[in-house]
C-alpha positions, 0 to 999 in steps of 0.5 A: 500499500503506498504511503501519503504523503501529507501536505505541510499546513500553513500557518495562515489563516483563512481569516489573514488569506482574506485580509491579505487578498488584493482581488477583495473588494472593500465596500461603503456604508449603505444608506440603510446602515447609517439610517439604522446606525443613526437610530439606534444612536438616537434610541440611545440618546432618548434612553438616558433620560426617557422622562424628559426626551421621550416626551418631547419626542412624543409632542413632537410626533403627536403634530402630525398625527392630527393631520389623519384626523383631519383627512379622514374627517373624523368627528372633533367631538367623538375624539375630545370627549376622551379627554375627561377620563384619560385626566382622571385615569391619569391623576388617580395613578400617579396620585397614588404613586407619588402623592404629589398634586403638582405632578400629578396636575402635569400629567393628567393635562399632559393625558387630557390633552392628546385627545384634545389636540386630536379634536382641535387638528381634526377641525381645523387641520395643522396646514397654518400658522395659528395652529402650529403657534397654538400647539409649540406654546402649549407644547413647551408649557407642558414638556416644561412643568413636567420636567421641572415637577417635583417627581422628575427633580428629584429623579435626576437628584438620584440619578445623580446620588447613584453615579457618585455612589457607582464611583465612590463603590468602584474605588472602595472595591465594591464594585457591581453595587447597586444604592437603593436608598439613602436617608439623611441623618442628623449628622451626615448621611446613611446610604442603603446598598444592595451588594448581592452582585458583589458576590460578597454577604452583607454579613461579611462585609459589615462583620469585617467593615472597618477596612471597607469604611477606611476605604470609603472614608479616604474617598470621602476625606474624613476619618475613618470613625465617621463611617459605620457598616452594618447589616440591613434588617429587613433585607439579607443582600443589604448593608447599611452605611452611614456617614457622618459628615459632622462630628457628633462629638464636638457639643457637650451634652448638656444637663438642663438642670446645668446653665447653659452659660455659667458664668451668668447668674442663675435664679434658684427655682422656688419651692413652688416650681420644684413641687410642680415639677414633681411627677411619678416615675411609672413609665418615666424614662430616665434621660441620661444622655444622648445617641449622637447619631440621631439625636435621641435621648438614652433613656432608662426605664426603672419602673413600669407596668411590669415592675421594677427593672434593676441596672447594673453599672460597669465603669472603670476608674475615671469613666464617669461613673458619678456622673451617670448617677448624678444623671439617675439621681437627680431626676429620681429625686423629682419624683413624688413616690420614689425614694432614694436609698445610697450605699457608697462605702468606697468614697462615700459621694452620694450622700456628700452631694445628695443627702438632703434628697435621700431618705437613707444613705451610707458612706465610708466605714459605715458597713453596719448602716450599708447592712441595715439599709440592705436589711430595710429593703429585703423587710419591704420586699417581704411585707409587700409581697405578703401583701399582694401575693407577689404582684407588681407594686403600685407606686403612690407616695404613701406606697412609694418606689424604693431606689437603692443605689451601690456605688462601689460593689467590691465594697460591699460584696467584693471578696475583700470586703469584711461584710461580703458574707451578709451583705451579699444574701441582702443583696441576691435576695434584692436582685432577684424578688425586689422588682416585683415589690417596687424595690429596685437595685443599681449597683455599680461596679468597676468590673463585671467578675464575680471578685468584684460583684460577689455572685452573677446575679447582677448580670443573670437579674439586672435588666438594664447593663449599662458600660461606661468607658472601658480601659482593656477590650477584654473587660467588655466580655466580662461585662456583656457577654453577646456584645460582639456578635449583637453589634454593640460597639467596643467601649474601649475604643468607641468615641476615642478621646470623648469623656463620658461616653455610655453603652446602655442595653435594655432587657431585651438586648436592645442597645444604644451608645452615646455621651452621658450628659454633663451633671460632673460640677459637684458643687452645682450638684451639691447646691440643686441637692440643697434646694430641691430638699427632702423627698415628699413620699414616706414609706408604709407606717406599718413597714417603717415600725419594722424597721430597727432605727427607721422611725427614729430617723425618720419620724413618719406620722401614723395617720398623714402621708407627709414627713413631720420631722426627722429627714431635713425639711427641703425649705429653700435658703433663698426662698421662705415656705410657703403659708399653709393651713393649720391641719385638723388632726392630733398631728397638728395638736389641735391648737391655734399658736395665736392662742398663748393660753392654749398653747400653755395648757398643751404645753403642761399637759406634754411635761406631764406625760412625759414625766409619767412615763420617764417614772417607769423607765428602768434605771440606767446602768451604772457602767455605759455598755463599749460601743464596740461591745455593742457593734459586735453584739450586733454583727451576730455569727450566722453559724451553729454554735456545735459547728463552730466548736468543731472547728476551732477544735480541729483548728486548734489540735492542728495547730500550725499545719491547719486543715483543708477545706475537705477535711473540715467538711468531713469532720462536720459531715455536711454538704461542702457549700454549707461549711464554705458559708460557714467558714466565710463567716468565721473569716469575716470575724476574724475567728479563723484565716486562711492561707491561699485561694484554692482547694489547696488552701489551708484555714488556721486560727489566728495565732498560727497563720503561716504569715505570723511565723515567717522570718 
């Protein structure tokens, strides 16, 4: 079989051969191709602005169409009869969609003008100067009214904004995104951007939005902190880009109780003005600051139809905790159905500056009074709950809500507090059962860890969690565990360089962040408290009688809701108290101060009654009891005598070796949690000591502690 010889394949393609073919004839553009190109170009030109250019072309085409009716002899009245329904349909359709009377009137007039023109042209024809002039003027007016209507102007503005966004998105790496909405805010603008065509998820862009926000801010010429990116709540493929054109922190957030111009003299409010400003706490939001993005107030509602709402505040030193408390106490003391009790064992700030407005307070080294206040609050909860069966308390001036403000919580329930064991039991009961009885707890701690708070109840039972400026981002998780997943700002980096910022989170995990009202001038606060005076609310007499030491400080009358003495009178130094009518009850002694004989007779009766009571009193001891012994007797150890004796005997037997907790549990035969409480109570009263902090820690008698034997 003969072998077929393969031909060498040329490297020149048929396209190259055709291109280099010298015999190929070159044809020029035909008239049809030119016309088609012109029509396409004209169509693209009209499509770039269909509203205005399309209407102009339609009006131009409509003019010669009128000649058809004239040539065919159409009935002008028949053609003109279509004008009213066309106008009505155009008005209804456009007004329902755009709600613009001006735009709807223009469209309705245009729709009615088409049959009107056809009727006119059918009657007069179009080949005369008067008809041409009238049509030209009418068409020009119609086109101008439509072009400059408010709807068309908004469309053109929106088209310009879309073009700007496309340029910005391309520069920032968001090619393919589409602007679908834009809202003006108090400080700038908020964009709604569809990112589905970018092949990137909205959550991805929002979660890693710091780089994207920085790119957008760089293109606009703003600091990176002024651009924030979040997801849209109603659409998974849309992001929100908030751009703050104005610095939100350039203006301070002043408190309305403080003068806007401190250098100017202000007239203090009179007692009548203060009384007129009294209000109820039920459903009243307490304003603590302002959200700079929206200008809305940051509020805390401590009591509403659901009962009370506890608050837990985490605020390191220098973050503005005192200013925040000043805001809350200032508004709470304006309520006529609220009593404020304050505990500040660390610095005593609450009682020092708000003392005249408080119903009770405990300051530095007043641990006994702090425990008494907590016991009072617990008694109120128990009595009200027993009377109501657990129903939500209804506040009134004679059955007020009690707000217990605790500052420096670690000094009360922290691991180094000498009264932590006793105080923690009261505080836990208030956290768990106080809200329905109208006893609300507000605590502030420098950290959100259990070593400072004493228990996990603040995080578990506080409806409001308020976080101020943090020193480190790691502390955010101790205050709010899921803060990052919920999109909350990092209070270690939020608004750098700005004083007094706060994050407020309610019970539904809805949060707002902003700046606390400036109420940091303690001299002004002290003056404000003096002018405001004592609270007008009084505790229920039956409950007040059960509170040890409360009646001595607050002589609550048995028949009235008014305060008769003991607490500050609320008298304003700059204003004399208004005269009041004499009461007709025993509380006013039932005499006329102007009747000297009646006053003398009443005084004699009172002296005789006092002498009679003194005769029945026992003789005082010859030697007084030392105050230290009274305090020690008051602080009874809540440990059974047999258990305390077993612990002390075992530690005495062990001597310098001491005993571990598991050994003490075995010796007592009780649960470890119970023994742990007993050991803590005995340690708080210096009966025993502990060395170490783990399970291997050993307990000793004070004389046998290892630190006492080191050289």
